[in-house]
C-alpha positions, 0 to 999 in steps of 0.5 A: 227286645230279645234277649241274648238267649233268644239271639243265640237260639235264633242263630244256632237254629239257623246254622243247623238248619244250613248245615243239614241242608247242606249235608243232605244236598251235597255228596262229599262235604268237608269242614275247614278246620283251623282251630280257631274259634270260628271253625271250632263253633261250626264243628260244635254246631255240626256235631249238634246237627248229626247228634246223636251220630258222629260227625260224618265228614272230614275236617280239612286244615291247610297247614301253613308250617307257621302255625301257633304251637298251641293251635296245632296241639288243640287241633289234634286233640280235638280230632281225638275227641270227636273221632274226626277224620283229618285231611291236612294240606301241607304247604311245606311239601309244596315249598320243598318240592317247588310247587310254591316259593316263599314270599319275600317277607316270609309270610305264608298265609296268602299262599294257602290259596293253592294248597286249599284248592288242590286239597278240595280237588284231590279229595273231591269235595263238592262242598266245604263248610267255613267259619267265615262271618259277614262282620269281619270284613266288607268282601265277606259281607258281600258273600252269600251262605252258599258261595259259588266257586268256578273251575279255578275256585274263584269267586265272583261277587256279581255271580251270586244267587238270592237266598230268601226265605232260607232257601239254599240253591247248591246247584252248580256246574261240573268242576265247580264246588261251593263254600258253606258258611253257617255263621255268616250272621253271627258277630264276633260277640255272638261267638263269644257269648255262645262259646261261653253258653256252650262251655266250648274248649279253645286254644289257650292262645285266646286268653291273656298270657305272658309272652315275648313280643315286639311291635311293628307297624303298630301291630304286636307280633310274637317272637317265634322261629318265623317272627324275629324282631328287626334291628331296633325293634325291642323285645318285651315281655307282655301280657296279651292274647289273640282275637284270631289265629293263623300264620304267626309271621302276620298274625298280631297280638292285643294288649289283654288281661282277659283270661277267661270268656266273661272277661273276653266278652267285657273287653270286646263291648269296649273295642271298635275294631274288627279281629282281622283289621286289628291283628292281621297284617295281610288284610292291611295290603289294601282296602281290598286285600281280602276281596282280591284273595277271595277272587283268587280261591281264598275261603 
């Protein structure tokens, strides 16, 4: 049986191979970067793939305006540390000028698609790297490593190319673009094991800390300016951490005492829920919520 080190070496080699193939094949690549653990790992792999040169492509962040403060601070520190070119698509600008309208429930996660597609078009990216993994959701399990997106940014799960023998075909029609997912074959535990091995920095929100929270529909929500308890929802101070980061108005925390990477790995060994299924309200809308969003152009 292969050791965990052997598995991580194989995953790293595959991801770096994909990154180098994409950089060689496309003219205007970008990297979707949320400050979350998966995009942080993709950035780390990209830096390894081009070393000793600097990261040569922009990082793209769709800013919902509802991000956790810790994540934005980490994003900016990462940009400075790597010397990156940061491209920001601001959802607040779209709401302010009427191009988008707030959802009735106040969540903005689903509104990201329009901003993302416009940002890709504005900067003429022909491919963008993403940190999606197949173990996150059934829809993502259907997707190829190089995913074609049509002139409207949409994804058709029936229109995908075979990827045998690690051969990746990036050809696409005028007006289309490609999403590249170099960590498709990683699991959440692989990600955390690699973070431990490589000593990769993460936002502190991923580790246990005391926070004012309330419970709604079985999820633990933080008290923030965009996430407030309704009448009858009790606010308590609990020790929590986040398994995924996103719009603060729809991303839940989990009760946890895991304050270090090894403790997180121990905790995950006992978990039976994916991070999105456990902590993202927008993915609970329907069994096909993620697939519907991806068809619209979500990453």
